Residue frames as qw, qx, qy, qz and C-alpha x, y, z in Angstrom:
[[0.107, 0.038, 0.316, -0.942, 42.25, 49.06, 13.82],
 [0.005, 0.508, 0.860, 0.044, 38.62, 48.42, 14.60],
 [0.026, -0.249, -0.164, -0.954, 36.63, 51.37, 13.43],
 [0.168, 0.369, 0.675, -0.617, 33.66, 52.79, 15.35],
 [0.107, -0.264, -0.608, -0.741, 30.36, 53.29, 13.62],
 [0.315, 0.009, 0.386, -0.867, 27.38, 55.11, 15.14],
 [0.695, 0.041, -0.385, -0.606, 25.04, 52.89, 13.09],
 [0.459, 0.029, -0.872, 0.169, 25.96, 50.01, 15.32],
 [0.127, 0.062, 0.601, -0.786, 23.94, 51.71, 18.12],
 [0.100, 0.563, 0.820, -0.032, 20.20, 50.91, 18.45],
 [0.108, 0.571, 0.347, 0.736, 18.15, 53.67, 16.84],
 [0.446, -0.813, -0.354, -0.123, 16.63, 54.63, 20.19],
 [0.633, -0.679, -0.014, 0.372, 19.85, 55.16, 22.11],
 [0.669, 0.321, 0.163, 0.650, 22.00, 56.52, 19.22],
 [0.031, 0.849, 0.068, 0.524, 21.22, 60.27, 19.91],
 [0.587, -0.787, 0.129, -0.139, 22.25, 59.76, 23.59],
 [0.828, -0.393, 0.333, 0.222, 25.20, 57.30, 23.29],
 [0.721, 0.625, 0.045, 0.296, 26.81, 58.21, 19.99],
 [0.088, 0.896, -0.322, 0.292, 29.16, 60.72, 21.72],
 [0.569, -0.586, 0.558, -0.148, 30.44, 58.00, 24.01],
 [0.962, 0.272, 0.030, 0.022, 31.24, 55.44, 21.19],
 [0.382, -0.730, 0.500, 0.267, 34.95, 54.49, 21.69],
 [0.049, 0.362, -0.828, -0.425, 35.37, 51.73, 19.14],
 [0.523, -0.049, -0.693, -0.494, 33.39, 48.87, 17.54],
 [0.697, -0.448, -0.510, -0.231, 30.57, 47.84, 19.84],
 [0.597, -0.264, -0.443, 0.615, 32.35, 49.52, 22.77],
 [0.129, -0.933, -0.188, -0.278, 31.43, 52.67, 24.76],
 [0.246, 0.589, -0.438, 0.632, 33.83, 54.91, 26.56],
 [0.314, -0.116, -0.769, 0.544, 34.26, 54.61, 30.33],
 [0.219, 0.122, 0.265, -0.931, 31.92, 57.49, 30.82],
 [0.595, 0.034, -0.409, -0.691, 29.38, 55.97, 28.49],
 [0.539, -0.107, -0.834, 0.059, 29.59, 52.61, 30.30],
 [0.090, -0.147, -0.644, 0.745, 28.94, 54.36, 33.61],
 [0.408, 0.077, -0.028, -0.909, 25.93, 56.08, 32.13],
 [0.652, -0.030, -0.619, -0.437, 24.41, 52.79, 30.99],
 [0.424, -0.105, -0.818, 0.374, 25.20, 51.00, 34.27],
 [0.068, 0.118, 0.443, -0.886, 23.61, 53.86, 36.28],
 [0.524, 0.036, -0.239, -0.817, 20.49, 53.85, 34.04],
 [0.733, -0.043, -0.629, -0.255, 20.00, 50.09, 34.53],
 [0.135, 0.270, -0.763, 0.572, 20.89, 49.98, 38.25],
 [0.487, -0.063, 0.416, -0.766, 17.25, 49.85, 39.32],
 [0.694, 0.069, -0.593, -0.403, 16.36, 46.68, 37.50],
 [0.405, -0.346, 0.686, -0.496, 14.98, 44.29, 40.08],
 [0.348, 0.057, 0.931, -0.092, 13.07, 41.05, 40.54],
 [0.574, 0.601, 0.323, -0.453, 10.13, 42.39, 38.39],
 [0.367, 0.681, -0.485, -0.408, 12.51, 42.58, 35.47],
 [0.091, -0.270, 0.958, 0.031, 13.60, 38.98, 36.03],
 [0.492, 0.301, 0.745, -0.335, 9.98, 37.77, 36.22],
 [0.546, 0.696, 0.064, -0.461, 9.28, 39.43, 32.89],
 [0.425, 0.610, -0.632, -0.220, 12.13, 37.50, 31.21],
 [0.610, -0.184, 0.720, -0.273, 10.98, 33.99, 31.98],
 [0.539, 0.399, -0.557, -0.490, 11.62, 31.87, 28.89],
 [0.923, -0.097, 0.040, -0.371, 10.31, 28.31, 28.64],
 [0.200, -0.413, 0.887, 0.048, 12.02, 24.99, 29.43],
 [0.839, 0.289, 0.244, -0.391, 10.71, 22.46, 26.96],
 [0.793, 0.049, 0.524, 0.308, 11.82, 19.82, 24.44],
 [0.533, 0.743, 0.256, 0.314, 11.49, 22.26, 21.53],
 [0.113, -0.964, 0.240, -0.025, 13.65, 24.87, 23.42],
 [0.690, -0.425, 0.536, 0.239, 16.34, 22.14, 23.84],
 [0.717, 0.372, 0.465, 0.362, 16.29, 21.35, 20.13],
 [0.252, 0.951, 0.084, 0.156, 16.50, 25.05, 19.28],
 [0.307, -0.871, 0.382, 0.039, 19.54, 25.67, 21.55],
 [0.712, -0.250, 0.603, 0.258, 21.42, 22.34, 20.90],
 [0.685, 0.592, 0.361, 0.226, 20.83, 22.80, 17.16],
 [0.144, 0.975, -0.153, 0.068, 22.71, 26.14, 17.25],
 [0.455, -0.676, 0.573, 0.088, 25.61, 24.45, 18.94],
 [0.837, 0.116, 0.513, 0.152, 25.70, 21.55, 16.44],
 [0.532, 0.840, 0.050, 0.098, 26.60, 24.07, 13.71],
 [0.365, 0.667, -0.500, 0.415, 29.94, 24.61, 15.42],
 [0.839, -0.480, -0.244, -0.077, 30.27, 22.06, 18.26],
 [0.287, -0.802, 0.507, -0.130, 32.82, 22.29, 21.12],
 [0.384, 0.444, -0.809, 0.033, 35.62, 19.76, 21.32],
 [0.247, -0.129, -0.915, 0.293, 34.15, 18.32, 24.48],
 [0.458, -0.577, -0.315, -0.598, 30.71, 18.48, 26.11],
 [0.480, -0.117, -0.666, 0.559, 32.06, 18.70, 29.72],
 [0.185, -0.591, -0.469, 0.630, 31.44, 21.97, 31.52],
 [0.188, 0.611, 0.416, 0.647, 29.44, 24.91, 30.10],
 [0.134, -0.293, -0.336, 0.885, 29.15, 28.45, 31.32],
 [0.077, 0.747, 0.594, 0.289, 25.70, 30.00, 30.90],
 [0.299, -0.079, -0.114, 0.944, 26.66, 33.67, 30.78],
 [0.333, -0.012, 0.043, -0.942, 24.01, 36.30, 31.73],
 [0.077, -0.131, -0.988, -0.041, 21.95, 33.24, 32.62],
 [0.448, -0.242, -0.126, -0.851, 18.95, 35.15, 33.83],
 [0.734, -0.199, 0.365, -0.537, 16.19, 32.71, 34.90],
 [0.536, -0.250, 0.804, 0.057, 17.90, 29.74, 33.21],
 [0.761, 0.512, 0.000, -0.398, 16.63, 29.46, 29.66],
 [0.531, 0.577, -0.620, -0.038, 20.00, 28.13, 28.41],
 [0.040, -0.381, 0.865, -0.323, 21.26, 26.21, 31.48],
 [0.613, 0.048, 0.635, -0.468, 17.97, 24.47, 32.43],
 [0.817, 0.445, -0.061, -0.362, 17.16, 23.43, 28.82],
 [0.515, 0.568, -0.642, 0.025, 20.63, 22.04, 28.06],
 [0.081, -0.322, 0.871, -0.361, 21.10, 20.31, 31.38],
 [0.718, 0.127, 0.449, -0.517, 17.53, 18.87, 31.32],
 [0.835, 0.468, -0.175, -0.230, 18.44, 17.45, 27.90],
 [0.872, -0.334, 0.297, 0.199, 21.68, 16.01, 29.25],
 [0.620, 0.752, -0.097, 0.203, 23.95, 17.78, 26.72],
 [0.235, 0.658, -0.527, 0.484, 26.70, 18.77, 29.24],
 [0.621, -0.157, -0.698, 0.320, 28.02, 17.18, 32.44],
 [0.333, -0.552, -0.420, 0.638, 28.06, 20.39, 34.46],
 [0.177, 0.714, 0.322, 0.596, 26.77, 23.95, 34.06],
 [0.307, -0.366, -0.363, 0.800, 27.71, 27.17, 35.82],
 [0.083, 0.798, 0.499, 0.326, 24.95, 29.73, 35.54],
 [0.428, -0.207, -0.153, 0.866, 26.55, 33.19, 35.89],
 [0.018, 0.751, 0.403, 0.523, 24.66, 36.53, 36.25],
 [0.123, 0.243, -0.339, 0.901, 24.88, 39.81, 38.14],
 [0.540, -0.326, -0.082, -0.772, 21.14, 39.74, 38.98],
 [0.022, -0.150, 0.914, -0.377, 20.71, 37.74, 42.13],
 [0.626, 0.200, 0.359, -0.663, 16.93, 37.80, 41.94],
 [0.731, 0.408, -0.366, -0.406, 17.07, 36.05, 38.57],
 [0.341, 0.327, -0.871, 0.131, 19.48, 33.42, 39.89],
 [0.361, -0.030, 0.732, -0.577, 17.08, 32.66, 42.80],
 [0.760, 0.313, 0.105, -0.560, 14.36, 32.05, 40.30],
 [0.581, 0.451, -0.659, -0.153, 16.74, 29.82, 38.29],
 [0.038, 0.247, -0.907, 0.339, 17.49, 27.70, 41.41],
 [0.549, 0.118, 0.550, -0.619, 13.88, 27.35, 42.22],
 [0.742, 0.428, -0.210, -0.471, 13.02, 26.30, 38.65],
 [0.388, 0.411, -0.825, 0.016, 15.90, 23.69, 38.67],
 [0.216, -0.094, 0.857, -0.458, 14.46, 22.16, 41.87],
 [0.652, 0.302, 0.289, -0.633, 10.88, 22.17, 40.49],
 [0.738, 0.487, -0.322, -0.338, 11.99, 20.55, 37.21],
 [0.921, -0.256, 0.282, 0.080, 14.39, 18.11, 38.87],
 [0.665, 0.670, -0.195, 0.267, 17.35, 19.40, 36.84],
 [0.745, -0.587, 0.106, 0.299, 20.74, 18.58, 38.33],
 [0.745, 0.106, 0.206, 0.625, 24.26, 19.76, 37.63],
 [0.189, 0.778, 0.162, 0.577, 23.59, 23.46, 37.62],
 [0.537, -0.407, -0.315, 0.668, 25.68, 25.69, 39.88],
 [0.117, 0.925, 0.238, 0.273, 24.72, 29.41, 40.16],
 [0.556, -0.289, -0.123, 0.770, 27.26, 32.21, 40.72],
 [0.108, 0.961, 0.255, -0.009, 26.76, 35.98, 40.87],
 [0.542, -0.485, 0.191, 0.659, 29.39, 38.34, 39.63],
 [0.196, 0.789, -0.193, -0.550, 30.86, 40.65, 37.01],
 [0.879, 0.359, 0.305, 0.070, 30.99, 39.08, 33.55],
 [0.397, 0.877, -0.240, 0.126, 33.73, 41.48, 32.43],
 [0.159, 0.568, -0.729, 0.347, 36.09, 40.02, 35.02],
 [0.830, -0.274, -0.324, -0.362, 34.85, 36.62, 36.15],
 [0.344, -0.627, 0.651, -0.254, 37.87, 35.37, 38.20],
 [0.978, 0.037, 0.187, -0.084, 37.47, 31.93, 36.72],
 [0.565, -0.441, 0.559, 0.417, 40.82, 30.20, 35.91],
 [0.351, 0.548, -0.500, -0.571, 42.12, 30.38, 32.30],
 [0.405, 0.154, -0.856, -0.280, 40.97, 27.36, 30.18],
 [0.336, -0.065, 0.716, -0.609, 38.03, 26.53, 32.47],
 [0.652, 0.361, 0.430, -0.510, 35.10, 25.78, 30.17],
 [0.436, 0.145, 0.787, 0.411, 34.34, 23.64, 27.09],
 [0.086, 0.569, 0.582, 0.575, 31.63, 26.06, 26.06],
 [0.003, 0.311, 0.351, -0.883, 30.30, 29.45, 26.88],
 [0.006, -0.424, -0.723, -0.544, 26.76, 30.06, 25.83],
 [0.064, 0.401, 0.474, -0.782, 24.05, 32.69, 26.34],
 [0.197, 0.579, 0.715, 0.339, 20.84, 34.02, 24.85],
 [0.022, 0.815, 0.355, 0.457, 19.93, 37.59, 23.90],
 [0.523, -0.764, -0.162, 0.341, 22.26, 39.55, 26.14],
 [0.629, -0.027, 0.165, 0.759, 25.27, 40.80, 24.10],
 [0.151, 0.628, 0.324, 0.691, 23.38, 43.78, 22.82],
 [0.453, -0.861, -0.205, -0.103, 23.03, 45.04, 26.44],
 [0.758, -0.389, -0.021, 0.522, 26.77, 44.98, 27.17],
 [0.111, 0.976, -0.046, -0.184, 28.49, 48.44, 26.83],
 [0.026, -0.734, 0.653, 0.185, 31.98, 46.94, 26.28],
 [0.969, 0.165, 0.038, -0.178, 31.63, 43.86, 24.05],
 [0.570, 0.598, -0.526, 0.203, 35.42, 43.71, 23.23],
 [0.137, -0.501, 0.718, -0.463, 36.43, 43.31, 26.86],
 [0.801, -0.078, 0.372, -0.463, 33.63, 40.78, 27.47],
 [0.916, 0.361, -0.141, -0.104, 34.55, 38.62, 24.44],
 [0.378, 0.617, -0.625, 0.292, 38.19, 38.71, 25.40],
 [0.431, -0.378, 0.650, -0.498, 37.34, 37.50, 28.90],
 [0.907, 0.121, 0.218, -0.339, 35.22, 34.65, 27.41],
 [0.753, 0.520, -0.396, 0.071, 38.11, 33.61, 25.11],
 [0.049, 0.582, -0.711, 0.392, 40.44, 33.51, 28.11],
 [0.529, -0.243, 0.673, -0.457, 38.32, 31.18, 30.21],
 [0.903, 0.300, -0.036, -0.307, 37.45, 28.83, 27.32],
 [0.710, -0.302, 0.576, 0.271, 39.60, 25.75, 26.84],
 [0.094, 0.417, -0.651, -0.628, 41.46, 25.40, 23.47],
 [0.111, -0.119, -0.914, -0.372, 38.93, 23.98, 21.05],
 [0.059, 0.491, 0.708, -0.505, 36.13, 25.36, 23.14],
 [0.087, 0.464, 0.567, 0.675, 33.26, 27.33, 21.60],
 [0.127, 0.287, 0.350, -0.883, 31.35, 30.48, 22.37],
 [0.026, -0.413, -0.793, -0.447, 27.72, 30.41, 21.26],
 [0.101, 0.315, 0.350, -0.876, 25.42, 33.40, 21.60],
 [0.101, 0.446, 0.795, 0.399, 21.88, 33.30, 20.27],
 [0.078, -0.822, -0.560, 0.067, 19.06, 35.88, 19.91],
 [0.320, -0.475, 0.020, 0.820, 21.13, 38.95, 18.96],
 [0.408, 0.797, 0.355, -0.271, 19.53, 41.73, 16.86],
 [0.500, 0.155, 0.407, 0.749, 20.64, 42.78, 13.42],
 [0.086, 0.209, -0.016, -0.974, 19.79, 46.20, 11.97],
 [0.346, -0.231, -0.682, -0.601, 16.94, 44.51, 10.02],
 [0.400, -0.480, -0.763, 0.166, 15.41, 43.52, 13.40],
 [0.218, -0.326, -0.328, 0.859, 15.90, 46.88, 14.92],
 [0.159, -0.118, -0.385, -0.901, 13.76, 48.52, 12.25],
 [0.524, -0.389, -0.645, -0.397, 10.75, 46.40, 13.12],
 [0.503, -0.382, -0.630, 0.453, 11.40, 46.33, 16.89],
 [0.135, -0.174, -0.168, 0.961, 11.63, 50.07, 17.12],
 [0.305, -0.190, -0.437, -0.825, 8.53, 50.50, 15.04],
 [0.575, -0.395, -0.710, -0.097, 6.63, 48.12, 17.26],
 [0.433, -0.335, -0.522, 0.654, 7.90, 49.62, 20.48],
 [0.012, 0.003, -0.001, -1.000, 6.95, 53.09, 19.38],
 [0.485, -0.296, -0.526, -0.633, 3.46, 51.95, 18.45],
 [0.593, -0.399, -0.685, 0.139, 3.04, 50.10, 21.76],
 [0.321, -0.218, -0.383, 0.838, 4.28, 52.95, 23.83],
 [0.196, -0.112, -0.200, -0.953, 1.90, 55.23, 22.06],
 [0.544, -0.356, -0.679, -0.341, -0.94, 52.75, 22.73],
 [0.591, -0.459, -0.582, 0.319, -0.25, 52.73, 26.46],
 [0.117, -0.961, -0.147, -0.205, 0.21, 56.50, 26.61],
 [0.629, -0.646, 0.185, 0.391, 3.97, 56.60, 27.37],
 [0.374, 0.853, -0.334, -0.144, 6.83, 58.28, 25.59],
 [0.528, 0.433, -0.718, 0.136, 9.51, 55.84, 26.81],
 [0.412, -0.044, -0.809, 0.417, 10.24, 54.91, 30.36],
 [0.275, -0.661, -0.655, 0.242, 8.26, 55.77, 33.59],
 [0.156, -0.735, -0.125, 0.648, 9.49, 59.39, 33.47],
 [0.537, 0.823, 0.049, -0.179, 9.56, 59.70, 29.69],
 [0.176, -0.714, 0.615, 0.284, 13.34, 58.79, 29.45],
 [0.741, 0.422, -0.479, -0.208, 14.83, 56.61, 26.79],
 [0.886, -0.384, 0.258, 0.008, 15.74, 53.12, 28.34],
 [0.223, 0.748, -0.618, -0.096, 19.40, 52.35, 27.92],
 [0.781, -0.208, 0.574, -0.135, 19.01, 48.63, 27.95],
 [0.812, 0.383, 0.382, 0.221, 19.18, 47.64, 24.24],
 [0.219, -0.752, 0.263, 0.564, 22.38, 49.27, 22.99],
 [0.140, -0.429, 0.696, 0.558, 23.66, 47.46, 19.93],
 [0.848, 0.424, 0.176, -0.265, 22.55, 46.10, 16.50],
 [0.516, -0.456, 0.644, 0.332, 25.07, 43.68, 15.04],
 [0.687, 0.597, -0.289, -0.298, 26.39, 42.89, 11.56],
 [0.988, -0.035, 0.066, 0.132, 28.17, 39.73, 10.63],
 [0.628, 0.549, -0.191, 0.517, 31.23, 41.59, 9.36],
 [0.189, -0.751, 0.313, -0.549, 31.50, 43.73, 12.49],
 [0.835, -0.430, 0.254, -0.231, 31.16, 40.72, 14.80],
 [0.939, 0.228, -0.038, 0.256, 33.58, 38.58, 12.79],
 [0.374, 0.694, -0.276, 0.551, 36.19, 41.32, 13.01],
 [0.430, -0.672, 0.338, -0.499, 35.72, 41.77, 16.72],
 [0.953, -0.246, 0.141, -0.110, 35.75, 38.04, 17.57],
 [0.866, 0.303, -0.113, 0.382, 39.00, 37.49, 15.62],
 [0.163, 0.758, -0.282, 0.564, 40.60, 40.57, 17.14],
 [0.529, -0.620, 0.406, -0.413, 40.24, 39.10, 20.67],
 [0.202, -0.444, 0.872, -0.036, 41.55, 35.65, 19.73],
 [0.752, 0.219, 0.547, -0.297, 38.71, 33.57, 18.31],
 [0.064, 0.305, -0.727, -0.612, 38.90, 31.67, 15.03],
 [0.089, -0.266, -0.918, -0.280, 36.47, 29.60, 12.83],
 [0.270, 0.239, 0.351, -0.864, 33.66, 32.21, 13.26],
 [0.056, -0.321, -0.854, -0.406, 30.19, 31.08, 12.08],
 [0.239, 0.286, 0.379, -0.847, 27.26, 33.49, 12.21],
 [0.005, 0.345, 0.837, 0.424, 23.82, 32.63, 10.91],
 [0.273, -0.031, 0.136, -0.952, 20.54, 34.53, 10.78],
 [0.101, -0.347, -0.925, -0.117, 16.98, 33.56, 11.42],
 [0.013, -0.681, -0.650, 0.337, 13.53, 35.05, 11.57],
 [0.091, 0.244, 0.232, 0.937, 11.91, 38.13, 10.13],
 [0.455, -0.442, -0.283, -0.720, 8.20, 38.55, 10.54],
 [0.736, -0.368, -0.562, 0.080, 8.23, 35.94, 13.40],
 [0.471, -0.123, -0.402, 0.776, 10.49, 38.17, 15.46],
 [0.161, -0.246, -0.070, -0.953, 8.35, 41.27, 14.84],
 [0.643, -0.417, -0.427, -0.481, 5.17, 39.40, 15.84],
 [0.708, -0.298, -0.534, 0.354, 6.82, 37.77, 18.98],
 [0.286, 0.084, -0.269, 0.916, 8.22, 41.14, 19.99],
 [0.297, -0.343, -0.175, -0.874, 4.84, 42.75, 19.79],
 [0.755, -0.392, -0.469, -0.236, 3.05, 39.99, 21.66],
 [0.668, -0.160, -0.492, 0.535, 5.78, 39.72, 24.31],
 [0.139, 0.174, -0.213, 0.951, 5.78, 43.43, 25.00],
 [0.512, -0.377, -0.258, -0.727, 2.05, 43.55, 25.31],
 [0.795, -0.310, -0.521, -0.001, 1.95, 40.54, 27.57],
 [0.523, -0.067, -0.438, 0.728, 4.63, 41.98, 29.88],
 [0.064, -0.305, 0.021, -0.950, 2.93, 45.37, 29.87],
 [0.608, -0.355, -0.171, -0.689, -0.43, 44.01, 30.96],
 [0.900, -0.287, -0.318, -0.077, 0.55, 40.93, 33.10],
 [0.305, -0.826, 0.457, -0.127, 4.04, 41.72, 34.34],
 [0.692, -0.285, 0.651, 0.123, 5.29, 38.32, 33.14],
 [0.026, 0.339, -0.730, -0.593, 6.75, 36.79, 30.00],
 [0.703, 0.170, -0.272, -0.634, 4.43, 35.26, 27.44],
 [0.833, -0.176, 0.485, -0.200, 3.44, 31.59, 27.96],
 [0.469, -0.302, 0.752, 0.351, 5.28, 28.72, 26.35],
 [0.585, 0.478, 0.645, 0.114, 2.80, 28.09, 23.54],
 [0.276, 0.943, 0.037, -0.184, 3.27, 31.58, 22.14],
 [0.187, -0.713, 0.612, 0.287, 7.08, 31.08, 22.04],
 [0.559, -0.011, 0.805, 0.198, 6.67, 27.69, 20.44],
 [0.532, 0.734, 0.421, -0.018, 4.40, 29.08, 17.64],
 [0.119, 0.944, -0.225, -0.211, 6.84, 31.92, 17.08],
 [0.376, -0.518, 0.722, 0.262, 9.84, 29.49, 16.87],
 [0.624, 0.306, 0.705, 0.139, 8.00, 27.22, 14.41],
 [0.393, 0.896, 0.197, -0.068, 7.23, 30.32, 12.23],
 [0.097, -0.857, 0.445, 0.243, 10.82, 31.48, 12.46],
 [0.543, -0.234, 0.761, 0.267, 12.15, 28.10, 11.33],
 [0.594, 0.550, 0.578, 0.099, 9.86, 28.08, 8.33],
 [0.310, 0.948, 0.069, -0.033, 10.68, 31.63, 7.11],
 [0.264, -0.786, 0.506, 0.239, 14.40, 31.07, 7.56],
 [0.820, 0.071, 0.541, 0.171, 14.64, 28.18, 5.17],
 [0.666, 0.467, 0.351, 0.464, 16.99, 28.71, 2.23],
 [0.051, 0.990, -0.013, 0.134, 18.11, 32.24, 3.27],
 [0.822, 0.118, -0.182, 0.527, 21.88, 32.55, 3.03],
 [0.213, 0.551, -0.147, 0.793, 22.32, 36.22, 3.95],
 [0.424, -0.397, -0.670, 0.462, 22.45, 36.44, 7.70],
 [0.123, -0.177, -0.186, 0.959, 22.28, 40.19, 7.75],
 [0.345, -0.217, -0.423, -0.809, 18.90, 40.20, 6.02],
 [0.552, -0.434, -0.711, -0.034, 17.41, 38.24, 8.89],
 [0.380, -0.816, -0.077, -0.429, 16.20, 39.70, 12.15],
 [0.704, -0.643, 0.287, -0.092, 18.21, 37.68, 14.64],
 [0.487, 0.604, -0.624, 0.092, 21.83, 36.41, 14.62],
 [0.920, -0.381, 0.088, 0.039, 23.27, 33.28, 16.16],
 [0.192, 0.846, -0.484, 0.115, 27.02, 33.76, 16.82],
 [0.947, -0.279, 0.113, 0.107, 29.56, 30.93, 17.15],
 [0.363, 0.796, -0.461, 0.146, 33.34, 31.01, 17.36],
 [0.946, -0.186, -0.176, 0.198, 36.10, 28.59, 18.44],
 [0.300, -0.862, 0.402, 0.069, 39.11, 29.33, 20.59],
 [0.674, 0.523, -0.521, -0.021, 42.19, 27.88, 18.76]]
């Protein structure tokens, strides 16, 4: 039995969503509808503000996470919640996989991804829009499923992970990077409160709490959930502390005043700082960000 724990909810949303907590990292149907309704108005401006760089150092960062638990084959990869293409464009530009399907519900983001692929001359990327909870891909379709910084937005992580396990080939690997731990949430929330106070807002445009960042993950909770839906050989590592807090502060300010994500050089500096401060730290839960990998038997 997977126990539910209100502490798995982000500090901001816990007072609102705790009554809807059904099980570990999963909201009730009513809670899921509440989150979906609250985020229904995200549009192209949201996509423009989540425009992560395509560069050699980005490729090394992503491919390095995969090397820690590599898939059996490097054939076809699913970039899940692909957004504007941080994962798909970097990995395909680096020639790591033969084909990539970039999958997202946000069609505005996928249009940006297609334009970026053409501008960068990246081939082998196919975009599809749809529901990640029920993808309609055949069973055993992909060698790898990968995504960056999205799992904490999903109100039913158990159903999502079960679907990803279904569409992976035996020996295939799921790899999710950029997921917040409780350590990260402390600093992120502190920074967000300070920033909102600085710009004279309580929370959202009408003072409401945004229901976008839902979860904060622990290695034990994720391991239990991944194994419950059929994964094995789970490997979770942590990285970053102050680097994530500094990047979050700069990124939020940049988006607030420009409407766009921070430029590549800021991300590169933050990633270098992250690598330095993560050296020799064995306790993933003490770090700000988690990288999650698991293999389908």
